[in-house]
N, C-alpha and C positions, 0 to 999 in steps of 0.2 A: 504494500500499500503506499503511495507516495505523498509527500508532506500535504498538497494540496486536497487529495482525498481525506487525509485525518483531519485537517482542520474544518473542511465539508461536515463532518461525522460530526466534530465536536460543536460547531455552530448549530447543528440542528438538533442535537441534543440540548443545547442551552436554550434555543428557542422553545423547544417543549417542556422543558425543565421549569422555565419562567411562569408557565401557565397552571403550574400547580395550584390547588385551591388554599391551601394551608400555610402558604409562604407568607414569612414575616416581610413586610415591605422594605425595610433596610436590607434582607437578602435580597429581594428582588431588585433594587438599585444598584448592588454591588454586582449582580450576575449579568444586568443589562451592560454594564459598564464593560465587565468581561467579554460579552458578545461583540461589543463595539471593537475592541482589541482584536479578537479572533477576526472580524470581519475585514479590519485594518490590513493584518498577516495575510487572508486570502488575496486582498487586492494585490500585496506587493508580490507574493509569489506568481500570481497571474500575470502581472506585468513583467517581472523577471523572466519567466518562461516565454511568455507571448509576444510580449511588447507591445507600443501602440497601434502597429500595422498588422497585427497577426490575424490571420483568417480564420474564420469559422470555428 
């Protein structure tokens, strides 16, 4: 499994986890911040691998 796939898996898990009904609001905020960091890493990896002019 490559880095991009791992980050995507973590992103999707966090997106699901944040919706749990019994979560503390402070925990949700921290998890949302982590989710944004993961999204940033995904963008960086994607940009590094595929560049701005990458196809498809």
